[in-house]
C-alpha positions, 0 to 999 in steps of 0.5 A: 500500500502506497503512503499518501504524500503530504502537501508541499508548503511554500515558504516565502522568499523573505521568510528565509532571511528572518531570524527564527522566533526563538533564540537558543543559549548558543545563539544568545552567547554569540549575539552578546559575545559571552560564554554560554555559562554566562547566559545561564547565569543571567537566567538564574540570577534574573539579571540583564536579558536573563529576565526575558528567558524561559524554559521550553522543556529542558531547554532555555529559550528567548524570543528574538523580538524581546531580545531586540527590544531589550538591546534597543532600550539599553543602547537608546537610554537608561535615562536617569532622573536627576 
């Protein structure tokens, strides 16, 4: 008996150039230029971008949109009241 084939899904050309929606620990380590252990430390201590990370099963993940927003806030401001 022949197996039915699954329908093919078209992927738009622009989708190939986008970042995946979830960042892994190695992705974040490369993004920030730190060792993966630092990423885990940030998550454990809830410091820096560690507050944006969450578990998916046993894996630590973060949304790229949240990371990009965090980076923008760090570069653009940190305005303090005088």
